[in-house]
matplotlib code that plots the C-alpha trace (Angstrom):
import matplotlib.pyplot as plt

x = [0.0, 1.0, -0.1, -1.0, -0.3, -2.2, -3.8, -7.0, -6.1, -3.1, -5.2, -5.7, -1.9, -2.5, 0.4, -1.2, -3.3, -0.5, 2.0, 3.1, 3.0, -0.8, -3.4, -4.4, -1.1, -2.4, -5.7, -3.9, -1.8, -5.0, -6.7, -3.8, -4.3, -7.9, -6.9, -8.5, -5.0, -3.8, -6.8, -7.3, -3.7, -3.7, -4.6, -5.2, -4.1, -3.9, -0.5, 0.2, 1.9, 5.6, 6.7, 9.1, 11.8, 11.5, 11.6, 14.5, 16.7, 16.6, 15.8, 17.3, 15.2, 15.4, 13.8, 11.0, 10.4, 10.3, 7.5, 5.6, 5.6, 3.6, 1.3, -2.3, -1.6, -0.6, 3.1, 6.0, 9.1, 11.0, 10.1, 9.0, 7.8, 4.5, 2.2, -1.6, -3.3, -3.3, 0.1, 2.2, -0.2, -0.3, 3.5, 3.9, 1.5, 3.4, 6.6, 4.8, 3.8, 7.0, 7.0, 3.5, 4.7, 7.7, 5.4, 3.0, 5.7, 7.6, 4.3, 3.9, 0.7, 2.0, 4.9, 5.7, 4.4, 3.7, 3.4, 1.1, 1.6, 2.3, 4.1, 7.1, 10.3, 13.7, 14.8, 14.3, 17.7, 18.5, 18.1, 15.8, 12.5, 12.8, 12.0, 8.2, 9.3, 8.6, 9.9, 12.0, 9.6, 12.0, 14.8, 12.6, 12.0, 15.6, 16.9, 14.4, 15.5, 19.2, 18.8, 17.4, 20.5, 19.3, 21.3, 19.2, 19.3, 17.6, 17.2, 16.0, 15.0, 13.4, 14.8, 15.9, 18.8, 17.6, 19.9, 18.1, 18.4, 22.1, 22.6, 21.0, 23.0, 26.3, 28.2, 26.2, 27.7, 24.5, 22.4, 23.4, 21.9, 21.8, 20.4, 19.8, 19.0, 19.1, 22.2, 22.3, 19.0, 17.7, 19.1, 22.5, 23.9, 24.6, 28.1, 29.8, 32.6, 30.0, 30.6, 30.0, 31.9, 35.1, 33.2, 30.9, 33.0, 31.1, 27.7, 26.6, 26.4, 25.3, 24.6, 24.1, 22.5, 22.1, 18.7, 16.8, 18.4, 16.4, 15.5, 18.2, 20.8, 19.2, 18.9, 22.5, 23.7, 22.2, 24.1, 27.2, 28.6, 25.4, 24.7, 28.3, 28.0, 24.7, 26.1, 29.0, 26.8, 24.4, 21.1, 18.4, 15.8, 15.0, 13.3, 12.5, 12.2, 9.7, 9.8, 8.1, 9.3, 11.9, 9.0, 9.5, 6.2, 7.0, 6.6, 9.6, 12.3, 13.8, 14.4, 13.4, 11.7, 8.3, 6.0, 7.4, 10.9, 9.6, 8.1, 11.5, 13.6, 11.3, 11.3, 15.1, 15.6, 13.4, 15.8, 18.4, 16.5, 14.4, 10.6, 8.7, 11.4, 10.6, 8.8, 8.3, 7.5, 5.9, 8.3, 7.9, 6.0, 4.0, 2.2, -0.9, -1.5, 2.2, 2.1, -1.0, 0.6, 4.0, 2.5, 0.4, 3.5, 5.5, 2.7, 2.3, 5.9, 5.5, 2.4, 4.1, 1.8, 4.5, 2.3, 3.8, 1.2, 3.9, 6.9, 10.3, 12.6, 16.0, 18.6, 21.1, 23.1, 25.6, 26.7, 30.3, 29.1, 27.3, 30.3, 32.5, 29.9, 30.0, 33.7, 33.9, 31.4, 33.4, 36.6, 34.9, 33.4, 36.8, 35.5, 38.7]
y = [0.0, 3.6, 6.5, 9.7, 12.8, 15.8, 19.0, 20.0, 23.6, 23.4, 24.8, 28.0, 28.9, 31.2, 32.9, 34.6, 33.8, 33.0, 31.4, 27.9, 26.7, 26.8, 25.1, 23.0, 21.1, 19.6, 18.7, 16.8, 14.8, 13.9, 12.8, 10.5, 8.9, 8.1, 6.0, 2.5, 0.9, 2.3, 3.7, 0.5, 0.6, 4.1, 5.4, 9.1, 11.1, 14.9, 16.2, 17.6, 21.0, 20.9, 22.3, 25.3, 23.1, 20.8, 23.7, 25.4, 22.3, 23.5, 27.2, 30.1, 32.3, 35.3, 33.4, 32.2, 35.6, 36.9, 34.5, 35.5, 39.1, 38.1, 35.7, 36.5, 38.8, 38.9, 39.5, 38.8, 37.4, 37.6, 37.8, 34.1, 33.4, 34.8, 34.3, 34.7, 35.1, 31.3, 30.5, 30.5, 28.3, 26.0, 25.9, 24.8, 21.8, 21.0, 20.9, 18.5, 16.1, 14.1, 14.0, 12.6, 10.0, 9.0, 8.4, 6.3, 4.2, 3.7, 2.3, -0.2, 1.4, 1.6, 0.5, 3.9, 7.5, 10.3, 13.8, 15.6, 19.1, 22.6, 24.9, 22.8, 23.0, 22.1, 25.6, 27.0, 27.4, 27.7, 31.5, 32.2, 31.3, 31.2, 29.5, 29.0, 27.4, 28.8, 26.0, 23.0, 20.1, 17.3, 18.9, 19.2, 15.5, 14.5, 16.7, 15.0, 11.6, 12.4, 13.9, 10.5, 8.7, 7.6, 7.8, 9.6, 9.6, 12.5, 11.8, 14.8, 14.2, 17.6, 19.3, 22.1, 21.7, 21.4, 24.1, 24.6, 20.9, 20.9, 24.2, 22.7, 19.5, 20.4, 19.8, 16.9, 13.5, 11.7, 13.0, 12.1, 14.5, 13.3, 15.5, 14.9, 18.2, 20.1, 22.4, 25.2, 26.1, 28.0, 28.3, 27.8, 25.6, 21.9, 21.5, 18.1, 19.5, 20.5, 17.3, 18.4, 20.4, 19.3, 17.2, 15.7, 15.1, 12.8, 13.4, 15.7, 14.3, 16.3, 15.1, 18.2, 16.9, 18.3, 19.4, 16.4, 13.7, 10.6, 8.0, 5.5, 8.0, 8.2, 4.4, 3.9, 6.4, 4.1, 1.2, 3.3, 6.1, 7.1, 3.6, 3.2, 6.3, 5.3, 1.8, 3.5, 5.7, 2.9, 4.8, 3.7, 6.1, 7.3, 10.7, 11.5, 15.1, 14.1, 17.0, 16.0, 19.0, 16.8, 15.3, 16.1, 18.0, 20.4, 24.1, 25.6, 22.9, 20.9, 17.4, 14.2, 12.0, 10.2, 9.1, 5.6, 6.9, 8.3, 4.8, 3.2, 5.7, 5.4, 1.6, 1.5, 4.0, 2.1, -0.9, 1.2, 0.9, -1.6, -1.7, 0.9, 3.5, 5.5, 8.9, 11.0, 14.7, 16.6, 19.3, 20.7, 19.6, 22.3, 20.5, 19.3, 16.2, 15.2, 15.8, 13.6, 10.8, 11.1, 11.2, 8.1, 6.3, 7.3, 6.4, 3.1, 2.2, 3.3, 1.1, -1.9, -1.7, -0.7, 1.1, 2.8, 5.2, 6.0, 3.9, 4.6, 6.6, 6.0, 7.6, 9.3, 6.2, 5.9, 9.6, 10.6, 13.5, 11.1, 8.8, 11.8, 13.1, 9.7, 9.7, 13.2, 12.3, 9.2, 11.3, 14.0, 11.3, 9.5, 6.3, 5.8]
z = [0.0, -0.7, 1.5, -0.3, 1.9, 0.5, 1.9, 0.2, 1.1, -1.2, -4.1, -2.1, -2.6, -5.5, -7.3, -10.2, -13.3, -15.7, -13.2, -14.2, -10.5, -10.5, -8.3, -11.3, -10.8, -7.6, -9.2, -11.9, -9.4, -7.4, -10.5, -11.1, -7.6, -8.6, -11.6, -11.6, -11.7, -8.4, -6.5, -4.4, -3.3, -1.9, 1.6, 1.7, 4.7, 5.5, 6.7, 10.1, 10.3, 10.8, 14.1, 14.4, 15.8, 12.8, 10.3, 12.2, 11.5, 7.9, 7.8, 9.6, 12.0, 9.7, 6.8, 9.0, 10.2, 6.7, 5.9, 9.0, 7.7, 4.6, 6.4, 5.5, 2.6, -1.0, -1.8, -4.1, -2.4, -5.7, -9.4, -9.5, -6.0, -4.7, -1.8, -1.2, 2.1, 2.9, 1.4, 4.6, 6.5, 3.6, 3.3, 7.0, 6.3, 3.1, 5.3, 7.6, 4.8, 4.8, 8.6, 8.5, 6.0, 8.1, 11.1, 9.0, 7.4, 10.7, 12.2, 9.3, 8.0, 4.4, 2.3, 0.6, 0.4, -2.1, -0.8, -3.2, -1.8, -2.9, -2.8, -3.9, -1.9, -3.4, -4.3, -0.8, 0.8, 4.5, 4.2, 1.2, -0.3, -4.1, -7.3, -6.5, -3.1, 0.4, 2.8, 1.7, 2.3, 1.4, 3.5, 6.6, 6.4, 5.6, 8.5, 10.9, 9.8, 9.9, 13.5, 14.5, 13.2, 9.7, 6.5, 4.0, 0.2, -1.5, -5.1, -7.2, -10.9, -11.4, -14.5, -12.3, -9.9, -6.3, -5.1, -1.8, -0.8, -1.7, 0.2, 3.4, 3.4, 1.7, 4.9, 6.3, 5.7, 6.7, 3.8, 0.2, -2.3, -5.9, -8.7, -12.4, -14.0, -17.3, -17.7, -18.4, -16.7, -13.6, -11.0, -12.5, -9.8, -9.7, -11.3, -11.2, -9.0, -6.3, -4.2, -0.6, 2.0, 3.7, 6.3, 3.7, 0.6, -1.8, -0.2, -3.0, -6.6, -9.6, -13.1, -15.3, -18.5, -22.0, -23.2, -24.7, -22.6, -22.6, -20.0, -20.9, -19.7, -16.3, -16.0, -17.1, -14.4, -11.7, -13.2, -13.2, -11.1, -9.3, -8.3, -7.0, -4.8, -3.5, -2.6, -0.9, 1.1, 2.3, 2.8, 5.2, 3.8, 0.3, -0.3, -3.9, -5.1, -7.9, -10.3, -13.6, -15.7, -17.2, -19.3, -23.0, -23.1, -20.3, -21.4, -19.4, -19.9, -22.7, -21.4, -23.2, -20.6, -20.7, -17.9, -18.3, -17.5, -14.2, -13.4, -14.1, -12.1, -9.1, -9.1, -9.5, -6.7, -4.4, -4.6, -2.7, 0.6, 2.5, 1.8, 3.8, 3.6, 0.5, 0.3, -2.9, -2.8, -5.6, -7.1, -10.6, -13.7, -15.7, -18.6, -16.8, -19.0, -18.7, -15.0, -14.5, -16.5, -14.8, -11.3, -12.1, -13.3, -10.2, -7.8, -9.6, -8.9, -5.3, -4.9, -6.6, -9.7, -12.3, -14.8, -17.9, -19.3, -22.0, -23.2, -21.7, -23.8, -25.3, -27.6, -25.3, -24.2, -27.0, -27.0, -26.4, -24.3, -21.9, -21.5, -20.7, -18.2, -16.4, -16.4, -14.9, -12.2, -11.4, -11.1, -9.0, -6.6, -6.2, -7.8, -9.7]

ax = plt.figure().add_subplot(projection="3d")
ax.plot(x, y, z, "-o")
ax.set_aspect("equal")
plt.show()
């Protein structure tokens, strides 16, 4: 069984009529959860709100105070990141979604979890809300687990680099942050040589990929340098930043994935930890049809149903550029 953590109030986080991170995104994901192929394998639960102590493990007091200043009103935090009157309350519940999932999985109530919440989180740094993100949902959960002595793998396949998550854990040897992302692209971080601070060398792994990269490259990375680094780290929990804007139909990126590729990636990543230790978090994905299919594919893998609404993609594996990328990653990670 998979537990679906979602807050019905998430649609009340409104950021403007033409903004890509719209309430309709949440509706699309929740439609996917109602599909006949997985509906009976899902338990729906509302998230609890994260506590200040839990959020303070990730975000500095000044950032939390800045959000409090815009609670209950409309404001722009930067050119891309806006809030409406309910947004800050909604963000604190989104930050609690993964914590709710940990409690349910630890009790044996389900085998995996998907947190269908907004606003997304992976761009929020320890000091700044940015890139559509207010609080870093996946980081709040990872920090809680690491504090409890767990070794946490955060796997981020959003097309944009998860700069916020990297920032939070760059010096933490107990959290391995792996990111596949389009490069060049916002926010401009995520280079191969960003491998962690002096106390956590090798606990950050970036794969900056060319536009148009297909699913076979992602799968091969797990059989190659990414898989080696994960094995070396030995995670006890897997948290997936499930951004679906690497889908080939996404309007603001240029990657080459299909819904089937997200099913493959999720299933392969789940093999890195024991059953009952995987939680996925909604990040990006801005073509509503592609988002619905991709969420369905990911939740199917989480629920053990392995549904491919679209075939997996290929075409990148034989390229010289990809071989060189894998070699550079191996060198940066000290694998040879």
